C-alpha positions in Angstrom: -11.2 0.1 -13.5 -8.3 -1.2 -15.3 -6.2 -3.0 -12.6 -2.6 -1.0 -13.2 -0.7 -2.8 -11.2 -0.2 -4.9 -7.8 2.4 -5.8 -5.1 3.0 -7.9 -2.1 3.3 -6.2 1.6 5.8 -7.0 3.6 3.5 -7.7 6.1 -0.3 -8.6 6.8 -2.5 -5.3 5.9 -5.3 -5.4 8.1 -5.7 -1.1 7.6 -7.6 1.3 5.5 -5.5 2.4 2.2 -5.1 6.4 2.2 -4.0 8.2 -1.1 -2.2 12.0 -1.0 -1.1 14.1 -3.5 2.2 15.8 -3.9 3.2 18.1 -7.1 0.5 16.3 -8.8 1.4 13.2 -8.5 -0.7 10.2 -6.2 0.3 8.1 -3.7 -1.1 5.2 -2.1 -0.1 4.5 2.1 -1.3 1.3 3.8 0.0 0.0 7.1 1.1 -3.2 7.3 1.7 -4.1 11.0 0.3 -8.1 10.3 -2.2 -9.6 13.1 -1.7 -12.4 15.2 -5.2 -13.2 15.3 -5.5 -13.9 11.6 -2.2 -15.7 11.0 -1.2 -12.8 9.3 3.0 -12.0 8.7 3.6 -9.4 11.6 6.0 -6.5 10.9 6.1 -2.9 11.6 5.8 -0.9 8.3 4.2 1.5 6.0 4.4 1.7 2.6 4.2 4.2 0.0 3.1 3.2 -3.9 3.3 5.6 -6.7 2.5 4.5 -10.6 5.3 5.1 -12.8 4.9 9.0 -14.8 4.6 7.3 -17.5 1.8 5.4 -16.6 -1.7 7.8 -17.1 
């Protein structure tokens, strides 16, 4: 498919993303906690993204 959007996480994201839908709008959620062994930035985040309503 076509890439609609991309962004950066506030810390390393070594978790599997998950999606869910509420009232017809789809969200993507990922845990971004980093990992010392991989050398990624550490943090304690759960980040949710959704596309703007005008993107189909």
